[in-house]
C-alpha positions in Angstrom: 89.6 136.3 75.5 89.5 132.7 76.8 86.4 132.2 78.9 86.5 135.9 79.8 89.6 135.4 81.9 92.5 136.6 79.7 94.4 138.1 82.6 95.0 134.6 84.0 97.9 134.1 81.7 100.2 136.2 83.9 100.2 133.5 86.6 103.1 131.0 86.6 101.4 127.7 86.5 103.6 124.5 86.4 102.2 121.2 85.2 104.4 118.4 86.4 104.7 114.9 84.8 104.4 116.3 81.3 106.3 113.4 79.7 104.9 110.5 81.7 101.3 111.9 81.6 101.2 114.3 78.7 98.6 117.1 78.6 96.0 115.9 76.1 93.6 118.0 74.0 90.9 118.0 76.6 93.1 119.2 79.4 94.6 121.8 77.1 91.2 123.1 76.4 90.5 123.5 80.1 93.6 125.7 80.5 92.6 127.7 77.4 89.1 128.3 78.7 90.4 129.6 82.0 93.1 131.7 80.3 95.9 129.7 81.8 99.2 129.0 80.1 100.9 126.2 82.1 104.6 125.4 81.9 104.8 121.7 81.2 107.8 120.0 82.8 109.1 116.5 83.6 111.7 116.4 86.4 113.9 113.5 87.3 115.9 114.9 90.2 115.1 116.7 93.4 117.1 119.8 92.2 115.1 119.9 89.0 111.9 119.7 90.9 112.9 122.5 93.2 113.9 124.7 90.2 110.7 124.0 88.4 108.4 124.9 91.3 110.3 127.6 93.2 108.6 130.5 91.4 105.3 128.9 90.7 102.0 130.3 91.9 100.2 127.1 91.1 101.5 123.5 90.7 99.5 120.6 89.1 100.9 117.1 89.8 99.9 113.7 88.6 102.3 111.2 90.1 105.4 113.1 91.2 106.3 113.2 94.9 106.4 116.7 96.4 108.4 116.3 99.6 108.6 118.8 102.4 111.9 120.5 101.4 110.5 121.2 97.9 107.1 122.5 99.2 108.9 124.7 101.8 110.8 126.3 98.9 107.6 127.2 97.0 107.6 130.8 98.2 105.0 132.1 95.8 102.7 129.1 95.5 99.0 129.5 96.3 97.7 126.1 95.3 98.9 122.6 94.7 96.4 120.7 92.6 96.5 116.9 92.4 95.3 115.6 89.1 93.7 112.7 91.0 92.4 111.8 94.4 95.2 110.5 96.7 97.6 113.0 98.2 99.9 110.6 100.1 102.9 111.7 97.9 102.4 115.4 98.8 103.8 117.1 101.9 100.3 118.4 102.9 101.3 119.5 106.4 104.2 121.6 105.0 101.9 123.1 102.4 99.4 124.0 105.2 102.1 125.6 107.2 103.1 127.6 104.1 99.6 128.8 103.5 99.3 126.7 100.3 95.9 125.2 99.5 96.0 121.6 98.5 93.2 120.4 96.3 92.2 117.2 94.6 89.2 115.7 92.7 88.1 113.0 95.1 85.3 111.5 93.0 86.7 111.6 89.5 87.0 107.8 89.1 84.6 106.5 91.7 82.5 104.7 89.1 85.6 103.2 87.4 87.1 102.0 90.6 83.9 100.4 91.6 83.6 98.6 88.3 87.2 97.5 88.5 86.6 96.2 92.0 83.7 94.1 90.8 85.6 92.9 87.8 88.2 91.5 90.2 85.6 89.9 92.5 83.8 88.3 89.7 86.9 87.0 88.0 88.1 85.4 91.2 84.6 84.1 92.1 84.4 82.3 88.8 88.1 81.3 88.8 88.7 82.9 85.4 92.5 82.8 85.6 92.4 79.0 86.2 89.7 78.5 83.6 91.7 80.3 81.0 94.8 78.3 81.8 92.7 75.0 81.6 91.3 76.0 78.3 94.7 76.8 76.9 96.1 73.5 78.1 93.0 71.6 76.8 92.3 70.2 80.3 88.5 70.7 80.1 87.7 68.1 82.7 89.9 69.9 85.2 88.1 73.2 84.4 84.7 71.5 85.0 85.9 70.1 88.3 87.1 73.6 89.3 83.7 75.1 88.4 81.9 72.6 90.7 83.8 74.1 93.7 82.5 77.7 92.9 80.2 79.3 95.5 77.3 81.5 94.7 77.8 85.1 95.5 74.3 85.7 96.7 74.2 85.3 100.5 78.0 86.0 100.9 79.4 89.0 102.7 81.3 91.9 101.2 83.4 94.0 103.6 84.4 97.5 102.6 87.2 99.2 104.5 86.2 102.8 104.0 82.9 104.1 102.8 83.6 107.0 100.5 82.7 107.6 96.9 83.9 104.4 95.3 82.9 102.2 98.2 79.3 103.5 98.1 79.2 102.6 94.4 80.6 99.1 95.1 77.9 98.7 97.7 75.2 99.8 95.3 76.3 97.2 92.8 76.4 94.6 95.5 72.6 94.9 95.8 72.3 93.3 92.3 74.3 90.3 93.4 72.5 89.8 96.6 75.4 90.2 99.0 75.3 91.4 102.6 77.6 94.4 102.9 79.6 95.6 106.0 81.7 98.7 106.0 84.0 100.7 108.2 84.2 104.4 108.1 86.6 106.9 109.7 83.8 109.4 110.5 81.5 108.4 113.4 77.8 108.7 113.4 74.8 107.6 111.3 75.0 107.6 107.5 71.7 108.0 105.5 73.3 106.6 102.4 74.5 103.5 104.2 71.1 102.9 105.6 69.5 103.4 102.1 71.9 100.8 100.6 71.4 98.3 103.5 75.0 98.6 104.5 75.9 97.9 108.1 78.6 100.2 109.5 80.8 98.5 112.0 84.4 98.1 113.2 87.4 96.7 111.3 87.7 93.5 113.3 84.0 92.6 112.5 84.6 93.2 108.9 87.7 91.2 108.8 86.1 88.3 110.7 82.9 88.1 108.6 83.7 89.2 105.1 84.0 86.7 102.2 85.3 89.5 100.1 87.3 92.3 101.6 87.7 95.5 99.5 89.9 98.5 100.4 88.6 102.0 99.8 90.5 104.1 102.4 93.3 106.7 101.8 96.9 106.0 102.6 97.7 107.9 105.8 100.3 107.3 108.6 97.7 105.4 110.5 96.5 103.2 107.6 100.0 102.2 106.4 100.1 98.4 106.4 96.5 98.4 107.8 96.3 94.9 106.5 99.4 93.4 108.2 100.0 89.8 109.3 97.8 90.2 112.4 94.9 91.7 110.4 95.1 89.1 107.7 95.1 86.4 110.3 91.7 87.7 111.5 90.2 87.4 108.1 87.6 84.6 107.5 89.4 81.5 106.2 88.8 81.2 102.4 88.1 85.0 102.0 89.7 87.0 99.2 91.3 90.5 99.3 90.6 93.2 96.7 92.8 96.4 96.7 92.2 99.2 94.2 93.1 101.9 96.7 96.8 102.2 97.7 99.4 99.4 97.7 100.9 100.3 101.0 97.6 99.6 102.8 98.7 96.0 102.6 101.8 94.3 104.0 102.6 92.4 100.8 105.0 89.9 102.5 102.2 89.0 104.9 99.7 88.7 102.0 102.1 86.3 100.2 102.4 84.2 103.4 98.6 84.1 103.9 98.0 83.0 100.3 100.8 80.4 100.4 99.4 79.0 103.6 96.0 78.7 102.0 94.3 80.9 104.6 93.0 83.2 101.9 91.4 82.0 98.7 92.8 84.7 96.5 93.5 88.4 95.8 92.7 91.0 93.2 95.2 93.8 93.2 95.5 97.0 91.2 98.0 98.9 93.5 101.3 97.8 95.0 103.9 99.0 97.5 106.8 97.2 96.0 106.1 97.8 92.3 106.6 101.3 90.9 103.9 101.8 88.3 105.2 105.3 87.4 108.9 104.5 87.0 110.7 103.7 83.7 109.6 100.4 82.3 112.4 97.9 82.1 110.8 94.5 81.3 108.6 92.2 83.3 108.6 92.9 87.0 109.5 90.5 89.7 106.9 90.0 92.4 106.1 86.9 94.5 102.4 87.2 93.7 102.8 87.2 89.9 101.7 84.0 88.2 99.7 82.6 91.1 96.5 81.1 89.8 94.4 82.7 92.5 95.8 86.2 92.2 94.9 88.8 89.6 97.2 91.8 89.2 96.6 94.9 87.1 99.0 97.9 86.8 97.1 100.7 88.7 94.6 101.2 86.0 91.3 101.0 87.9 90.8 104.8 87.4 91.1 104.6 83.6 88.3 105.8 81.3 87.8 108.6 78.9 85.2 110.2 81.2 87.4 109.9 84.3 90.4 111.5 82.7 88.2 114.4 81.5 86.7 114.8 84.9 90.0 114.9 86.7 91.4 117.4 84.1 88.4 119.6 84.4 88.2 119.5 88.2 92.0 120.1 88.7 92.1 123.1 86.4 89.0 124.5 88.0 90.7 124.2 91.4 93.7 126.2 90.2 91.7 128.8 88.5 89.5 129.3 91.6 92.4 129.9 94.0 94.3 132.2 91.6 91.2 134.3 91.1 90.7 134.5 94.9 88.1 131.8 95.6 88.1 128.6 97.5 87.6 125.4 95.4 84.5 123.4 96.3 84.7 122.2 99.9 84.9 118.5 99.0 88.0 119.2 96.9 90.0 121.0 99.7 92.5 118.5 101.2 93.8 120.8 104.0 90.6 122.5 105.0 92.3 124.2 108.0 94.9 126.0 105.9 95.2 129.8 106.3 95.8 130.8 102.7 98.6 133.2 101.8 95.9 135.5 100.2 92.4 135.7 101.5 89.9 133.5 99.6 86.1 134.0 99.1 83.8 131.1 99.5 81.4 132.0 96.7 81.9 130.0 93.5 81.4 132.4 90.6 79.6 131.7 87.3 82.9 131.4 85.4 84.2 128.6 87.6 83.4 125.6 85.4 84.6 125.2 81.9 81.8 122.6 81.5 82.5 120.4 78.4 85.1 122.7 76.9 87.0 120.8 74.2 89.8 121.6 71.8 
């Protein structure tokens, strides 16, 4: 009896993206502890996706898109669990209308994302791409000349667009570097954590105007698509740099290219992109107008990566599924569509069996 929940095996649980993101030993141990036996599938067409999910009571998804027609056809589904934080690829409104709980693990990689953000800031601040190129070329005098143009971080201003889990960790790290921190937040009102960290909550225009470093930490929603368009980029402080470890489509990439080419911005550190598909079939080096620029650092959507983060997201996602199938709500901070009226009534109490803890294979 796995975790005392042997009857859970009767549920049809579908785990998508089984080839692109295979179930590892740790994730498998979470299913086993909860008594779940997921069907692991990789779909390449909409028809395959419909067929795989039509009879599922629970669906776990890493990177696949679940559009409205597919979700509408999930007649038995009780929960869609995102193995991650962002849900912009899921038809959440349709799920809500269908009585399907959508759950995620919003804080699984907050530490990793913050560290990646600071890695990009520091690499740009010290001009590491240019220094590496100068070393490879043997132009040491040129490197020394570049270094003399570097500015101290202390006393500069860091602007955070969004003030959730990862942004708060970025702000905490900023204290050690002596930066002033401004932030925007979707929710109005005072914030004790912002006050404790010395963060000034303000409007987007102020952050754009005053930040030397602008870092994005907001979800991709209809009203945040191309939030950083040509007009917003034009408001940024001349010589500022943009960091994006959130979602690529928050930025109008063509406008960013133009701002960098014009010399208005000093650089960019990017881990997410609108025009590059990081989850499609790899077919050689990508073409992108920002690739190869000496003041741009690009990484392939890996800010979340660590052993601990992958374990946290596996554990949390399987917990979310197990809770709903057993008749309980997941923890409130993991419920994406809090206003949903679930197909079956759910209790709020989280029982003792909820967490598999550090279950391993």
